[in-house]
C-alpha positions in Angstrom: 36.6 18.8 26.0 34.9 15.8 24.5 31.7 16.2 22.6 28.9 13.7 22.0 27.7 12.9 18.4 24.8 15.4 18.6 27.0 18.2 19.8 29.5 17.5 17.1 26.8 17.6 14.4 25.3 20.8 15.8 28.8 22.4 15.7 29.4 21.2 12.2 26.0 22.6 11.1 26.7 26.0 12.8 30.2 26.3 11.4 29.2 25.1 7.9 26.1 27.3 7.8 28.3 30.4 8.3 30.7 29.4 5.5 28.9 31.2 2.7 26.2 33.7 1.9 24.3 31.2 -0.2 24.1 28.6 2.6 23.0 31.4 5.0 20.0 32.0 2.7 19.0 28.4 2.0 19.8 26.3 5.1 19.6 27.3 8.8 22.7 28.9 10.3 21.9 27.9 13.9 21.8 24.4 15.5 18.5 22.7 16.3 17.0 23.1 19.7 14.9 20.7 21.7 11.6 20.1 20.1 12.7 21.2 16.6 13.4 19.6 13.3 14.4 20.5 9.7 11.8 20.8 7.0 11.5 21.9 3.4 10.1 25.2 2.3 8.8 25.4 -1.2 7.9 28.8 -2.7 5.5 28.2 -5.6 5.6 31.9 -6.6 9.3 31.4 -7.5 9.3 28.0 -9.2 9.7 28.2 -13.1 9.3 24.4 -13.7 12.8 23.9 -15.0 13.2 20.6 -13.2 16.7 21.3 -12.1 15.8 19.9 -8.7 14.7 16.6 -10.2 17.9 16.2 -12.1 20.2 17.2 -9.2 18.4 14.8 -6.9 18.8 11.9 -9.3 22.5 12.7 -9.9 23.2 13.0 -6.2 21.5 9.7 -5.3 22.5 7.7 -8.4 18.9 6.9 -9.3 17.7 5.9 -12.8 15.5 8.4 -14.7 12.3 6.6 -13.9 12.8 6.9 -10.1 12.5 10.4 -8.8 12.8 11.1 -5.1 11.9 14.7 -6.0 9.2 15.4 -8.5 7.8 18.5 -10.2 4.0 18.6 -10.9 1.9 21.2 -12.6 -1.2 23.2 -11.5 -3.3 25.5 -13.6 -6.4 27.7 -13.3 -8.2 30.8 -14.3 -10.5 31.7 -17.2 -9.2 32.6 -20.6 -7.4 35.0 -21.2 -6.5 35.3 -17.5 -5.0 31.8 -17.1 -2.0 30.8 -15.2 0.2 27.7 -14.7 2.3 27.1 -11.7 4.6 24.3 -10.5 4.8 22.1 -7.5 8.2 20.6 -6.5 8.0 18.0 -3.8 10.3 15.5 -2.1 9.7 13.7 1.2 7.7 15.8 3.6 9.4 14.2 6.7 6.1 14.0 8.4 5.6 14.2 12.2 3.3 11.1 12.0 4.7 9.2 9.0 2.6 6.4 7.7 5.5 4.8 5.9 7.2 4.3 9.3 4.2 2.9 11.1 3.4 0.3 8.4 6.9 -1.1 7.7 7.1 -4.7 8.8 10.9 -4.7 9.2 11.4 -1.3 10.9 13.4 0.0 8.0 12.2 3.6 8.7 13.3 5.8 11.6 12.6 9.3 12.6 16.1 10.8 13.1 16.1 12.1 16.8 18.5 14.9 15.9 17.2 16.3 12.6 13.6 14.9 12.4 14.4 13.6 9.0 12.5 10.3 8.1 15.3 7.9 7.2 15.1 4.7 5.3 17.5 1.8 5.7 18.1 -0.1 2.4 19.9 -2.7 4.4 16.9 -3.6 6.5 14.4 -3.3 3.6 13.0 -6.5 2.1 11.2 -4.7 -0.8 7.6 -5.5 0.3 6.5 -2.1 -1.0 4.0 -1.7 1.9 5.3 1.8 2.6 4.6 2.7 -1.1 1.0 1.8 -0.5 0.8 3.7 2.9 2.4 7.0 1.9 -0.3 9.5 0.7 2.3 11.4 -1.3 3.8 8.4 -3.1 7.2 9.4 -1.8 8.9 5.9 -1.3 9.6 4.4 -4.7 10.6 0.8 -5.5 13.8 0.1 -7.3 13.4 -3.2 -9.1 17.1 -3.4 -9.9 18.1 -3.2 -6.3 15.1 -4.9 -4.9 14.5 -2.2 -2.2 12.6 1.0 -1.7 14.2 4.4 -1.6 13.3 7.9 -0.7 14.5 11.5 -0.1 16.5 11.9 3.1 17.0 15.6 2.6 20.6 14.9 1.6 21.4 14.4 5.3 25.0 13.8 4.6 25.4 17.1 2.9 23.3 18.9 5.5 25.5 17.6 8.3 28.5 19.1 6.5 26.8 22.5 6.3 25.9 22.1 2.6 22.5 22.5 0.9 20.7 19.4 -0.3 21.1 18.8 -4.0 17.7 20.1 -4.9 18.2 23.3 -2.9 21.6 23.9 -4.4 20.4 23.4 -8.0 17.3 25.6 -8.0 18.1 28.8 -10.0 15.3 30.7 -8.3 15.9 29.7 -4.7 12.4 28.2 -4.6 13.5 25.4 -2.2 15.1 25.9 1.1 15.6 24.2 4.5 14.0 25.7 7.6 13.7 24.9 11.3 10.2 24.1 12.7 9.0 23.7 16.2 7.2 20.4 16.2 4.6 21.2 18.9 3.7 24.5 17.3 3.4 22.8 13.9 1.1 20.1 15.2 -1.3 22.9 16.5 -1.3 24.7 13.1 0.0 23.2 9.9 -2.3 25.2 7.5 0.7 26.3 5.4 1.4 22.7 4.5 -1.8 22.5 2.5 -1.7 23.1 -1.3 -3.8 22.4 -4.3 -2.7 19.1 -5.9 -1.7 17.6 -2.6 -3.4 15.2 -0.2 -4.6 16.7 3.1 -1.5 17.5 5.2 -3.3 16.4 8.4 -3.2 12.7 7.5 0.5 12.5 8.3 1.2 16.0 9.5 3.5 17.0 6.6 6.2 19.5 7.7 6.8 21.0 4.3 5.8 24.7 4.2 4.4 25.8 0.9 4.1 29.4 -0.2 1.2 29.7 -2.6 0.3 32.4 -5.1 -2.4 34.7 -3.9 -5.9 33.2 -3.7 -4.6 30.0 -5.3 -6.7 27.7 -3.2 -9.8 28.8 -5.1 -8.6 28.6 -8.6 -5.6 26.2 -9.0 -6.3 22.6 -10.1 -4.0 19.7 -11.0 -3.5 19.0 -14.7 -3.1 15.2 -14.5 -6.6 14.2 -13.6 -7.1 12.8 -17.1 -3.9 10.7 -16.9 -5.3 8.0 -14.5 -3.9 4.6 -15.5 -3.9 1.1 -14.3 -1.7 0.1 -11.3 0.5 -3.0 -11.1 -1.6 -6.2 -10.9 0.8 -7.9 -8.4 0.3 -11.5 -9.8 2.1 -13.2 -6.9 -0.3 -11.5 -4.5 -3.3 -12.5 -6.5 -2.2 -16.1 -6.4 -1.2 -16.0 -2.8 -4.4 -14.4 -1.4 -6.6 -16.6 -3.6 -4.8 -19.8 -2.6 -4.7 -19.0 1.2 -8.4 -18.1 1.2 -9.2 -21.3 -0.7 -7.3 -23.3 1.9 -8.9 -21.6 4.9 -12.4 -21.6 3.4 -12.2 -25.3 2.6 -10.9 -26.1 6.1 -13.7 -24.0 7.7 -16.5 -25.6 5.6 -15.2 -29.2 6.3 -14.8 -28.4 10.0 -18.3 -27.1 10.3 -19.7 -30.2 8.6 -17.4 -32.5 10.6 -16.0 -33.9 7.4 -12.3 -33.4 8.0 -10.2 -36.3 7.0 -6.5 -36.9 6.5 -6.7 -36.9 2.7 -8.5 -33.5 2.5 -6.2 -31.9 5.0 -3.2 -33.1 3.1 -4.5 -31.4 0.0 -5.1 -28.1 1.9 -1.7 -28.4 3.5 0.0 -28.6 0.1 -2.1 -25.7 -1.1 -1.1 -23.6 1.9 2.6 -24.5 1.4 2.4 -23.4 -2.3 0.7 -20.1 -1.4 3.4 -19.3 1.2 6.1 -20.1 -1.3 4.5 -17.9 -4.0 4.1 -15.0 -1.6 7.9 -14.3 -1.4 8.0 -13.5 -5.1 6.3 -10.2 -4.3 9.4 -9.1 -2.3 12.4 -7.4 -3.8 14.6 -9.5 -1.5 12.9 -12.8 -1.0 15.8 -14.3 1.0 15.0 -11.9 3.8 11.3 -12.7 4.0 11.7 -13.9 7.6 12.3 -10.3 8.7 8.7 -9.5 8.1 7.8 -11.0 11.5 9.7 -8.3 13.3 7.0 -5.6 13.7 3.9 -7.7 14.5 3.0 -5.2 17.3 2.2 -2.5 14.8 2.3 -3.7 11.2 -0.6 -5.6 9.6 1.8 -7.2 7.2 3.8 -8.7 10.0 0.6 -9.9 11.6 -0.5 -11.5 8.4 2.8 -13.4 8.1 2.6 -14.5 11.8 -1.0 -15.7 11.6 -0.5 -17.6 8.3 2.7 -19.2 9.6 0.8 -20.4 12.7 -2.1 -21.5 10.4 0.4 -23.6 8.5 2.0 -25.1 11.6 -1.4 -25.9 13.2 -2.6 -27.6 10.0 0.6 -29.7 10.0 -0.2 -30.9 13.5 -3.8 -31.5 12.6 -3.0 -33.4 9.5 -0.4 -35.6 11.3 -3.0 -36.3 14.1 -5.6 -37.3 11.5 -3.2 -39.8 9.9 -2.3 -41.5 13.1 -5.9 -41.3 14.4 -5.3 -39.1 17.5 -8.8 -37.8 17.7 -8.3 -35.5 20.8 -5.2 -33.9 19.4 -7.0 -33.5 16.0 -9.9 -31.6 17.6 -7.6 -29.2 19.5 -5.3 -28.5 16.5 -8.3 -28.2 14.1 -9.8 -25.4 16.3 -6.4 -23.7 16.4 -6.1 -24.0 12.6 -9.5 -22.5 12.1 -8.7 -19.6 14.5 -5.3 -18.8 12.9 -6.8 -19.1 9.4 -9.5 -16.6 10.3 -7.1 -14.2 11.9 -4.7 -14.5 8.9 -7.5 -13.7 6.4 -8.7 -10.7 8.4 -5.1 -9.3 8.9 -4.5 -9.9 5.2 -7.5 -7.7 4.4 -6.4 -5.0 6.8 -3.0 -4.7 5.0 -5.0 -2.9 2.3 -7.1 -0.7 4.6 -4.7 2.2 4.0 -5.9 5.8 3.8 -3.6 6.5 0.8 -5.7 4.2 -1.4 -9.4 5.1 -0.8 -10.8 2.3 -3.0 -9.1 -0.2 -0.7 -9.9 1.5 2.5 -13.5 0.3 2.7 -15.3 -2.3 4.7 -15.8 -4.1 1.4 -12.2 -5.3 1.5 -12.4 -7.6 4.5 -15.9 -8.7 3.4 -14.4 -9.6 0.0 -11.7 -11.7 1.5 -14.0 -13.5 3.9 -16.7 -14.1 1.3 -14.1 -15.3 -1.2 -12.9 -17.8 1.3 -16.4 -19.0 1.9 -17.4 -19.2 -1.8 -14.3 -21.1 -2.9 -14.3 -23.2 0.3 -17.9 -24.4 -0.2 -17.1 -25.3 -3.8 -13.9 -27.2 -2.8 -15.8 -29.0 -0.1 -18.3 -30.1 -2.7 -15.5 -31.6 -4.8 -14.0 -33.4 -1.8 -17.1 -34.9 -0.2 -19.8 -34.6 -2.8 -23.1 -32.8 -2.4 -24.0 -32.7 1.3 -27.5 -33.0 2.7 -28.9 -31.3 5.8 -26.5 -32.0 8.8 -26.8 -30.6 12.3 -29.2 -27.9 11.1 -27.0 -26.7 8.2 -28.5 -26.0 4.8 -27.4 -28.1 1.8 -24.1 -27.4 0.2 -25.7 -26.1 -3.0 -27.8 -23.6 -1.0 -24.7 -22.4 0.9 -22.9 -21.9 -2.4 -25.9 -19.9 -3.8 -26.0 -17.7 -0.6 -22.2 -17.1 -0.7 -22.3 -16.3 -4.4 -25.1 -13.8 -4.0 -23.3 -12.2 -1.0 -20.0 -12.0 -3.0 -21.7 -10.4 -6.0 -23.7 -8.0 -3.8 -20.5 -6.9 -2.0 -18.8 -6.1 -5.3 -21.9 -4.3 -6.6 -22.4 -2.1 -3.5 -18.7 -1.2 -3.5 -18.9 -0.2 -7.1 -22.0 2.0 -6.5 -20.3 3.6 -3.5 -17.2 4.4 -5.6 -19.4 6.0 -8.2 -21.3 8.2 -5.6 -18.1 9.2 -3.8 -17.0 12.9 -3.6 -13.4 11.7 -3.5 -11.6 12.0 -6.8 -9.6 8.9 -6.4 -12.6 6.8 -5.6 -14.5 8.1 -8.7 -11.5 7.5 -10.8 -11.4 3.9 -9.7 -15.1 3.6 -10.8 -14.2 5.1 -14.1 -11.5 2.6 -14.6 -13.8 -0.3 -13.8 -16.4 0.9 -16.3 -13.8 1.2 -19.0 -14.3 -1.2 -21.9 -11.5 -3.7 -21.1 -12.1 -3.9 -17.3 -15.9 -3.9 -17.8 -15.6 -7.3 -19.6 -13.5 -8.7 -16.7 -16.1 -7.4 -14.2 -18.9 -9.1 -16.2 -16.9 -12.4 -16.5 -16.1 -12.5 -12.8 -19.8 -11.9 -11.9 -21.0 -14.6 -14.3 -18.5 -17.1 -12.9 -19.6 -16.4 -9.3 -23.2 -16.7 -10.3 -22.5 -20.1 -12.0 -21.0 -21.7 -8.9 -24.3 -22.9 -7.3 -25.6 -24.0 -10.7 -22.6 -26.4 -11.1 -23.4 -27.7 -7.7 -26.3 -29.6 -9.2 -24.2 -31.0 -12.0 -22.3 -34.3 -11.8 -19.0 -32.4 -12.2 -18.5 -30.3 -9.1 -15.1 -29.4 -10.4 -16.8 -26.9 -12.7 -18.2 -25.1 -9.7 -14.8 -24.9 -8.0 -13.2 -23.7 -11.2 -15.9 -21.0 -11.6 -15.4 -19.9 -8.0 -11.6 -19.6 -8.3 -11.9 -17.8 -11.6 -14.4 -15.3 -10.2 -12.2 -14.5 -7.2 -9.0 -14.2 -9.2 -10.7 -11.8 -11.6 -12.0 -9.8 -8.7 -8.6 -9.7 -7.1 -7.0 -8.6 -10.3 -9.5 -5.8 -10.6 -8.9 -4.9 -7.0 -5.2 -4.3 -7.6 -5.2 -2.7 -11.0 -8.1 -0.3 -10.6 -7.0 1.4 -7.3 -6.1 5.0 -7.7 -3.7 6.2 -5.0 -3.5 9.5 -3.4 -0.5 11.5 -4.6 0.8 14.9 -5.5 -0.1 16.5 -8.8 2.1 15.4 -11.7 2.3 16.6 -15.3 -0.2 15.2 -17.8 2.4 13.5 -20.0 4.7 12.4 -17.2 1.8 11.0 -15.2 0.9 8.7 -18.1 4.5 7.6 -18.7 5.0 6.8 -15.1 2.2 4.2 -15.4 3.5 2.8 -18.6 0.9 4.4 -20.7 2.0 5.9 -24.1 1.8 9.7 -24.0 
């Protein structure tokens, strides 16, 4: 009799599962049935914090010490002398509604139809790190040496051979095991996936079952809340987003004032070209940047790439039409350029509207991107065509700059106040970073630069206004990246600091 691949795997699991008493206890001994998948079960009452699972995972997957697909965090609580410390070991939760899978622009993630394991393809990955931003558990981790992301796959190869995953096998207390879960039943009630020190399980419907100490939900707290540190500044993204918004904003202002000409559009075209070229340096594998167009139906990153590519193409046509004086073609392509530029700016902002980063997931993010485009665009227009008077019912250029500068500052201020008043730990932590001595100076400098833009509009050197606008936006964008505090599982105090490059 011939068997299909699924039947062979199920037979292997069943035969392998019966091969030893240890395997019987730690991985299922029967094949999966329809509507079921594998999951981790972690028993917090058994874990002693030895970190054998971390070491075994790294050895099995050949990861360097700083990349850990399984991590052990610490929780503590109680009142002296009745205090207690417990440990939380967590790999990938192989969620039923995985955010890493939905956001990936190259379809590098798949939900294995047989086992339910969320798999990642290093071959397809371009190293954009969007999945790192999307996952509320910070499970996917970027490997700079390889230029791709990696994550726990429940040691699927071992599991298919009837062997325990490395972490399960290494645990001396049998605190980790593999179970079978019915997906429909779990969607209806996943309360046992909740744990102190973990983001809400309902965001992605984590399948990991956690056995907690008695009454732990009322007294256990994470120990690393004081270890919040700055995130990566992503300099290539700062440059790219600033340059693209400058190009779009300038084009929009000149179009509204009917002041588009071949020379100004050539400058904007060169700026757009430079921004697109810089953007690939954010990728771990820049040569495969073209793959990012693949998932435009569901990924905001793919939509951004598509819209800005169309913006660049339309601007090329518009610039060419202006040089050869084809006025009708220029009008059509200018409208298309404006539309694609607006769509690109909005989709660019929505890349950062991810639940796993509360300080980004606010209406202030798209407002910031649009207002930044307007502020820099008005200043750049002033450089290109000089101070403009009233035309077709529009206010003067200086008044537009003043209005946009005030709106930009107001948006930043309101966002900061909302972060301060938030009940969410990550949002308040972002506010505390912003009020820190070093970042506070950058906040003040960016605000002063934005306020100075309209003042320079009266000066004979409008380049100063443009420089102030660009500096303000770049400082704001730097703060945007470094001050965000992502959701994640509880870590140890010292390891949490070391992971962010902060001395212990």
